[in-house]
C-alpha positions as CSV (number, residue, x, y, z in Angstrom):
1,M,91.5,118.5,89.4
2,L,92.1,120.8,92.4
3,F,93.1,117.8,94.6
4,I,95.5,116.6,91.9
5,T,97.0,120.0,91.6
6,L,97.6,120.4,95.3
7,V,99.2,116.9,95.5
8,A,101.5,117.7,92.6
9,L,102.5,121.0,94.1
10,R,103.3,119.5,97.5
11,R,105.4,116.8,95.9
12,A,107.2,119.3,93.7
13,F,108.0,121.5,96.7
14,Y,109.7,118.5,98.4
15,R,111.6,117.6,95.3
16,A,112.8,121.2,94.9
17,G,113.8,121.4,98.6
18,L,111.3,124.1,99.4
19,L,109.8,121.6,101.9
20,P,112.7,119.8,103.7
21,H,113.3,116.1,103.9
22,A,114.5,114.8,107.3
23,S,117.8,113.1,107.6
24,L,118.3,109.6,109.1
25,P,121.4,107.6,109.5
26,V,119.9,104.3,108.1
27,P,117.9,103.7,104.9
28,V,114.1,103.7,105.0
29,V,111.9,101.3,103.0
30,I,108.4,102.6,102.4
31,V,105.6,100.1,102.0
32,G,102.6,102.2,100.9
33,N,99.7,102.5,98.5
34,L,97.9,104.9,96.3
35,N,94.5,103.7,97.4
36,V,92.7,104.9,100.5
37,G,92.3,101.9,102.8
38,G,94.1,98.7,103.3
39,T,95.6,96.6,100.4
40,G,97.8,94.2,102.4
41,K,100.7,96.5,103.6
42,T,100.9,95.2,107.1
43,P,101.4,91.5,106.2
44,L,103.9,92.6,103.6
45,V,105.9,94.6,106.2
46,I,105.8,91.5,108.5
47,H,107.1,89.4,105.6
48,L,109.9,91.9,104.9
49,A,110.9,92.2,108.5
50,Q,111.2,88.4,109.0
51,A,113.0,87.9,105.7
52,M,115.5,90.7,106.4
53,R,116.3,89.2,109.8
54,R,117.0,85.8,108.1
55,L,119.3,87.6,105.7
56,G,121.3,89.1,108.6
57,R,119.8,92.6,108.8
58,H,118.3,94.3,111.9
59,P,115.1,96.1,110.8
60,G,112.9,98.4,112.8
61,I,109.3,99.4,112.0
62,V,107.7,102.8,112.2
63,S,103.9,103.4,111.8
64,R,101.4,106.2,112.1
65,G,99.3,104.1,114.6
66,Y,96.2,104.8,112.6
67,R,93.0,104.9,114.7
68,G,95.0,104.7,117.9
69,D,94.9,107.7,120.3
70,V,98.6,108.0,120.7
71,N,100.0,111.5,120.2
72,D,103.6,111.2,121.4
73,V,106.1,108.6,120.0
74,T,105.4,105.3,121.7
75,E,107.1,101.9,121.5
76,V,104.7,99.1,120.9
77,S,105.0,95.8,122.9
78,S,103.1,92.6,122.4
79,D,100.7,93.5,125.2
80,S,100.0,97.2,124.2
81,D,96.5,98.4,124.1
82,P,95.3,98.5,120.4
83,A,93.0,101.4,121.3
84,H,96.2,103.4,122.1
85,V,98.7,102.2,119.6
86,G,96.5,101.0,116.8
87,D,95.6,97.4,115.7
88,E,98.2,97.1,112.9
89,P,101.2,98.2,115.0
90,L,100.3,95.7,117.7
91,L,100.1,93.0,115.1
92,L,103.5,94.1,113.7
93,A,105.0,94.0,117.2
94,R,103.7,90.5,117.7
95,R,104.7,89.0,114.4
96,G,107.6,91.2,113.0
97,G,110.2,90.2,115.5
98,C,111.7,93.6,115.6
99,P,111.1,97.0,117.4
100,V,108.0,98.9,116.4
101,L,107.4,102.6,117.2
102,V,104.3,104.7,116.4
103,G,103.7,108.4,116.3
104,R,101.9,111.0,114.3
105,D,105.4,112.4,113.4
106,R,107.0,109.4,111.7
107,V,110.3,111.1,111.5
108,A,110.3,111.6,115.3
109,A,109.3,107.9,115.6
110,A,112.2,106.8,113.4
111,R,114.7,108.9,115.4
112,A,113.4,107.5,118.7
113,L,113.5,104.0,117.4
114,L,117.2,104.4,116.4
115,A,118.1,106.0,119.7
116,A,116.5,103.2,121.6
117,H,117.7,100.4,119.3
118,P,121.0,101.5,117.7
119,E,121.5,98.0,116.3
120,C,118.8,98.6,113.7
121,D,120.3,99.1,110.3
122,V,117.2,99.6,108.1
123,L,113.7,101.0,108.8
124,L,110.5,99.8,107.4
125,S,107.6,102.3,107.2
126,D,104.1,100.7,107.3
127,D,102.4,103.2,105.0
128,G,104.0,106.6,104.4
129,L,104.2,106.8,100.6
130,Q,102.8,110.3,100.8
131,H,104.7,111.2,104.0
132,Y,107.4,113.0,102.0
133,R,109.2,114.4,105.0
134,L,110.3,110.9,105.8
135,P,113.3,110.1,103.6
136,R,113.2,106.9,101.6
137,A,115.7,104.7,99.8
138,V,113.1,102.3,98.4
139,E,109.4,102.8,97.7
140,I,107.0,99.8,97.3
141,A,103.4,100.3,96.2
142,V,100.9,97.6,97.1
143,F,97.6,96.9,95.3
144,D,95.0,94.3,96.1
145,E,92.4,92.7,93.8
146,R,90.5,96.1,93.5
147,G,93.3,97.6,91.5
148,V,93.0,101.4,91.0
149,M,89.2,101.1,90.8
150,N,87.9,104.1,88.7
151,G,91.4,105.5,88.6
152,W,90.4,108.9,90.0
153,C,91.9,110.8,92.9
154,L,89.9,111.9,95.9
155,P,87.1,112.9,96.2
156,A,86.0,111.5,92.9
157,G,87.8,108.2,93.4
158,P,89.9,106.2,95.9
159,L,93.4,107.4,95.0
160,R,95.6,109.6,97.2
161,E,97.9,110.4,94.3
162,P,97.4,109.9,90.5
163,V,98.3,106.7,88.9
164,S,101.3,108.4,87.2
165,R,103.0,108.4,90.7
166,L,103.8,104.7,90.1
167,R,106.5,105.8,87.7
168,G,108.6,106.9,90.7
169,V,108.3,103.8,92.9
170,D,110.9,101.0,92.9
171,A,108.5,98.0,93.0
172,V,104.8,97.2,92.7
173,V,103.4,94.3,94.7
174,I,100.1,92.8,93.6
175,N,98.2,91.2,96.5
176,G,95.8,88.6,95.1
177,G,96.0,89.5,91.5
178,T,94.6,92.5,89.6
179,A,95.0,94.4,86.4
180,L,97.2,97.4,86.7
181,P,97.4,100.5,84.4
182,A,100.1,100.7,81.8
183,S,102.1,103.2,83.9
184,A,103.0,100.4,86.3
185,I,104.1,97.8,83.8
186,D,107.7,99.1,83.6
187,R,108.2,98.7,87.3
188,P,109.4,95.5,88.8
189,L,106.3,93.5,89.7
190,F,105.9,91.0,92.6
191,A,103.0,88.7,93.3
192,M,101.8,88.3,96.9
193,R,99.5,85.7,98.3
194,L,98.2,85.5,101.9
195,Q,98.4,81.9,103.0
196,G,96.8,80.4,106.2
197,S,95.2,77.1,107.0
198,V,95.4,76.6,110.8
199,F,93.1,78.5,113.2
200,H,93.9,79.1,116.8
201,R,91.6,79.9,119.7
202,L,91.5,83.6,120.7
203,D,91.5,82.8,124.4
204,D,94.2,80.1,124.2
205,P,96.4,80.2,121.1
206,R,97.8,76.8,122.0
207,I,94.5,75.3,120.9
208,E,94.4,74.8,117.1
209,C,92.1,73.4,114.5
210,R,91.7,73.2,110.7
211,S,88.7,74.0,108.6
212,G,87.5,70.4,108.7
213,D,87.1,70.6,112.4
214,L,84.7,73.6,112.0
215,A,82.7,72.4,109.0
216,G,79.1,71.8,109.6
217,G,78.8,74.2,112.5
218,T,76.9,77.5,112.6
219,L,79.7,79.9,111.8
220,H,80.0,83.7,111.7
221,A,82.9,85.3,109.9
222,V,83.9,88.8,111.1
223,A,86.3,91.1,109.3
224,G,87.1,94.8,109.8
225,I,89.9,95.0,107.3
226,G,90.5,97.0,104.1
227,S,88.8,94.3,102.0
228,P,86.6,92.0,104.1
229,Q,85.6,90.0,101.1
230,R,89.2,88.8,100.7
231,F,88.9,87.1,104.1
232,F,85.5,85.7,103.3
233,D,86.7,84.3,99.9
234,Q,89.6,82.6,101.7
235,L,87.2,80.9,104.2
236,S,85.0,79.8,101.3
237,A,88.0,78.4,99.5
238,M,88.6,76.3,102.6
239,G,85.2,74.8,102.2
240,L,83.5,76.6,105.1
241,D,79.9,77.9,105.1
242,F,79.3,80.9,107.3
243,A,77.4,84.2,107.7
244,A,79.6,87.1,106.6
245,H,79.8,90.2,108.8
246,P,81.9,92.9,107.1
247,F,82.9,96.0,109.1
248,A,84.8,99.1,108.2
249,D,88.6,99.0,108.3
250,H,90.0,99.4,111.9
251,H,86.5,99.1,113.3
252,N,86.4,99.4,117.1
253,F,84.4,96.4,118.1
254,C,82.0,96.2,121.0
255,A,80.3,93.1,122.4
256,D,77.0,94.0,120.7
257,D,78.7,93.8,117.3
258,L,79.3,90.1,117.9
259,A,76.2,89.0,119.8
260,F,75.7,86.0,117.5
261,A,73.9,82.7,118.1
262,G,76.0,79.9,116.8
263,D,79.0,77.6,117.3
264,A,81.9,79.9,116.5
265,I,83.2,83.3,115.3
266,L,86.0,83.3,112.7
267,T,88.1,86.4,112.3
268,T,91.4,87.8,111.2
269,E,94.6,88.4,113.2
270,K,94.1,92.1,112.8
271,D,90.6,92.0,114.2
272,A,91.6,89.5,116.9
273,V,93.8,92.0,118.8
274,K,90.7,94.1,119.5
275,L,88.3,91.2,120.2
276,A,90.5,89.8,123.0
277,R,89.2,92.3,125.5
278,L,85.5,91.5,124.9
279,S,83.3,88.9,126.6
280,L,81.7,86.9,123.7
281,P,79.0,84.3,123.8
282,V,80.8,81.7,121.4
283,P,84.4,80.7,120.8
284,V,86.5,82.9,118.5
285,W,88.8,81.2,116.1
286,V,91.6,83.3,114.5
287,L,93.2,82.6,111.1
288,P,96.8,83.9,110.9
289,V,98.1,84.5,107.4
290,T,101.6,84.6,106.0
291,A,102.6,86.6,103.0
292,E,104.3,84.7,100.2
293,V,105.9,87.0,97.7
294,S,107.4,86.0,94.3
295,P,110.1,86.7,93.2
296,D,112.1,87.4,96.4
297,L,111.2,90.9,97.4
298,A,113.5,91.1,100.4
299,A,116.5,90.2,98.3
300,F,115.4,92.8,95.7
301,V,115.2,95.5,98.4
302,L,118.6,94.6,100.0
303,E,120.2,94.6,96.5
304,K,118.8,98.2,96.0
305,L,120.2,99.2,99.4
306,D,123.6,97.6,99.2
307,G,124.2,97.7,95.4
308,H,124.7,93.9,95.2
309,P,122.7,90.7,95.9
310,P,122.6,89.7,99.6
311,A,124.9,86.8,100.6
């Protein structure tokens, strides 16, 4: 109850102007969650960035750079060190097709991005639902198959804000299917699925294979994401037998973590950016995934921003 009270007071202070919002010249779209941990925000941000570019917009992405050691605002390139900028921002830079800046102060990161890339006309924030100093034109809350779990806020449960917070968001995205509380039912709902069927070799992405090429081997599946079971279930659905090795979200891998005897290691794109610097005893195959969202979330967001459907 103390945590809920403090959260409510903090939000009330921002709404009353006692704690100031920053000002930015372009709209900000927040992709966040109530749960502690990952629910699929990063692939959704990649999906939105790519879709907005196809619709003629010029997005930029700001991120906290969680678990990176960056303090100052830093632009992320495709060859940045994940230990410095964070694993998710590096994946965003490689897949999003737009500028990505990270920093503990996301307002400063947003301003630096717009100064360096004045063509950007919309900003996507990977996380930041509770970062109220960052202005927002659209808020999107993402849930995975775990839903709200016991429905309690920290420390008794997994929520950073009470479920009633959903009444204030513009859309709810359900990654993989779950039952949501009644307070979310009156929000526009979108279904997200993460699709992927082609693996590529970590040391040479030009080399590809499908699940049938790996079947029958001694396989080890490694996942340090918000819900490792989601990755393991996807591999099982592809007909693969493997030993599952779950790690904590954003785990900083070392070679000893992956000293497996076998034919191959299977892993996620997010984990792969950290495994690339390790010397491993067996080949590593990476499974990229693409978010498919129904109905069209990017069109919904742009209609909210522009007041009319995109051309």
